[in-house]
C-alpha positions in Angstrom: -17.4 11.0 3.7 -17.3 7.9 5.9 -20.9 6.6 5.7 -20.6 4.8 9.0 -20.4 8.1 10.7 -23.5 9.7 9.2 -26.2 7.7 11.1 -24.9 9.3 14.4 -26.1 12.7 13.0 -29.5 11.7 11.7 -32.2 13.6 9.8 -33.2 15.9 12.6 -29.6 17.3 13.0 -29.0 17.3 9.3 -32.1 19.5 9.0 -30.8 21.8 11.8 -27.6 22.1 9.8 -29.4 23.1 6.6 -31.6 25.5 8.6 -28.5 27.1 10.2 -26.8 27.4 6.8 -29.9 29.1 5.2 -30.6 31.6 7.9 -26.9 32.4 8.4 -26.6 32.9 4.6 -29.7 35.2 4.7 -28.0 37.3 7.4 -25.0 37.6 5.2 -27.1 38.7 2.2 -28.9 41.1 4.4 -25.6 42.6 5.4 -24.9 43.1 1.7 -28.3 44.7 1.3 -27.5 47.3 3.9 -24.4 48.1 1.9 -26.4 48.3 -1.4 -24.3 45.7 -3.1 -24.7 43.7 -6.3 -26.3 40.3 -6.6 -22.9 38.7 -7.0 -21.8 40.3 -3.7 -25.1 39.1 -2.1 -24.2 35.6 -3.1 -20.6 35.8 -1.9 -21.7 37.2 1.5 -24.3 34.5 1.8 -21.9 31.7 1.0 -19.1 32.9 3.3 -21.5 33.5 6.2 -23.5 30.2 5.6 -20.5 27.8 5.3 -17.7 29.7 7.1 -18.1 28.2 10.5 -18.7 24.7 9.2 -15.7 24.9 6.9 -13.3 25.8 9.8 -14.9 23.0 11.9 -14.4 20.3 9.2 -10.8 21.4 8.7 -10.1 21.2 12.4 -11.6 17.7 12.9 -10.2 16.2 9.7 -13.6 15.8 8.0 -14.2 16.5 4.3 -15.5 20.0 3.9 -19.2 19.5 3.9 -20.3 21.9 1.2 -17.6 20.8 -1.2 -18.8 17.2 -1.1 -22.5 18.0 -1.0 -24.1 20.8 -3.1 -27.2 21.3 -0.9 -25.6 23.8 1.5 -24.2 25.9 -1.3 -27.7 25.8 -3.0 -29.3 26.9 0.3 -26.9 29.8 0.4 -27.8 30.9 -3.1 -31.5 30.6 -2.4 -31.1 32.8 0.7 -29.2 35.4 -1.3 -32.0 35.4 -4.0 -34.7 35.6 -1.3 -33.2 38.7 0.2 -32.4 40.3 -3.2 -36.0 40.0 -4.4 -37.6 40.9 -1.1 -38.3 44.7 -0.8 -36.0 46.2 1.8 -38.9 47.7 3.7 -40.0 44.1 4.7 -36.8 43.5 6.6 -36.8 45.0 10.0 -33.6 46.6 11.4 -33.3 43.7 13.8 -33.8 41.0 11.2 -30.1 40.3 10.8 -29.8 39.7 14.6 -32.7 37.3 14.7 -31.6 35.3 11.7 -28.1 35.2 13.3 -29.6 33.9 16.6 -31.4 31.0 14.8 -28.3 30.1 12.9 -26.1 30.3 16.0 -28.2 27.8 17.9 -28.7 25.4 15.1 -25.1 25.4 14.0 -23.7 25.1 17.5 -25.7 21.9 18.0 -24.9 20.5 14.6 -21.2 21.3 14.9 -20.9 19.6 18.3 -22.8 16.5 17.0 -20.6 16.2 13.9 -17.4 16.6 15.9 -18.6 13.8 18.2 -19.4 11.6 15.3 -15.8 11.9 14.2 -14.5 10.7 17.6 -13.7 14.2 19.0 -13.7 14.2 22.8 -16.9 15.7 24.3 -15.4 19.0 25.7 -13.6 19.7 22.4 -16.7 18.7 20.5 -18.6 21.4 22.4 -15.9 23.9 21.4 -16.3 22.8 17.8 -20.0 23.6 18.1 -19.1 27.1 19.3 -16.7 27.5 16.3 -19.4 26.4 13.9 -21.9 28.8 15.3 -19.7 31.9 15.6 -17.2 32.0 12.8 -19.7 32.6 10.0 -21.0 35.7 11.8 -17.5 37.0 12.4 -16.6 36.6 8.7 -19.8 38.4 7.7 -19.1 41.4 10.0 -15.5 41.6 8.7 -16.7 41.6 5.1 -19.3 44.3 5.8 -16.8 46.4 7.7 -19.0 46.3 10.8 -17.9 45.8 14.5 -17.8 42.1 15.1 -20.9 40.7 16.7 -18.6 39.2 19.3 -17.9 42.7 20.6 -21.6 43.5 21.3 -22.5 43.7 25.0 -25.2 41.0 25.1 -24.5 37.3 25.4 -23.4 35.6 22.1 -20.7 33.1 22.4 -22.3 32.0 25.7 -25.5 31.1 23.9 -23.5 29.0 21.4 -21.7 27.4 24.3 -25.0 26.6 26.0 -26.4 24.9 22.9 -23.3 22.9 22.1 -22.5 22.0 25.7 -26.0 21.0 26.5 -26.2 18.8 23.5 -23.0 17.0 24.6 -24.3 16.6 28.2 -27.7 15.4 27.1 -26.1 12.8 24.8 -23.8 11.7 27.6 -26.8 11.0 29.9 -28.4 8.9 27.2 -31.0 11.1 25.4 -31.6 10.3 21.8 -29.8 12.5 19.2 -33.0 14.2 17.9 -34.4 15.0 21.3 -31.1 16.3 22.6 -30.5 18.3 19.5 -33.9 20.0 19.6 -33.7 20.8 23.3 -30.2 22.2 23.1 -30.9 24.3 20.0 -34.1 25.8 21.5 -32.5 26.7 24.8 -29.5 28.2 23.0 -31.8 30.3 20.9 -33.9 31.3 23.9 -30.8 32.5 25.8 -29.7 34.6 22.8 -33.2 36.0 22.3 -33.5 37.0 26.0 -30.0 38.5 25.9 -31.0 40.6 22.8 -34.3 41.7 24.4 -32.9 42.4 27.9 -29.4 43.4 27.0 -28.0 40.6 29.2 -24.2 40.3 29.2 -21.3 38.9 31.2 -19.3 41.2 33.5 -16.6 43.2 31.7 -13.0 43.2 32.6 -12.3 46.1 35.0 -8.9 47.8 35.1 -7.7 49.6 38.2 -7.3 53.3 38.0 
């Protein structure tokens, strides 16, 4: 990877990226747990969920695929799978997958937008890359588990990712430092997703005329 691009990300956003990878991977492993799968399947679900969105982003922006060049994300996925495997199922609430997904969504959306910007992607498209980073892993997880896609649930989901990614881009545009912009954007994206889950907030549905 071009080392001149990395300082634009910085340790705070790198940490957000690892956190997003770990919690998304844990949500994938938890989906495997619900299906009573083997440890190998736990690991596969965790890896695909944890790195899926970032892989698509890197391919689209012409960057080396992050987890192929750096073993840390893959190790984080395996650790998440083992954590879920060795934790008694009764300790995981029914909503644990949704909350893990919410944390990963916000963290990944910000990190994805930041990485896209560091590769010279225009701001609007960089925000879209943040949405791709945040959403694709969850979509892959649901497809593997044979569950309805999280995108089809009534409460806000893509909107929360768009808020986190878009806000980061705007905050950087007005001159905020990368760590400050990243933390603010991730927190507000997570907050919107959390409120949406609690209150059932959603956008208006398309209405057909009878």
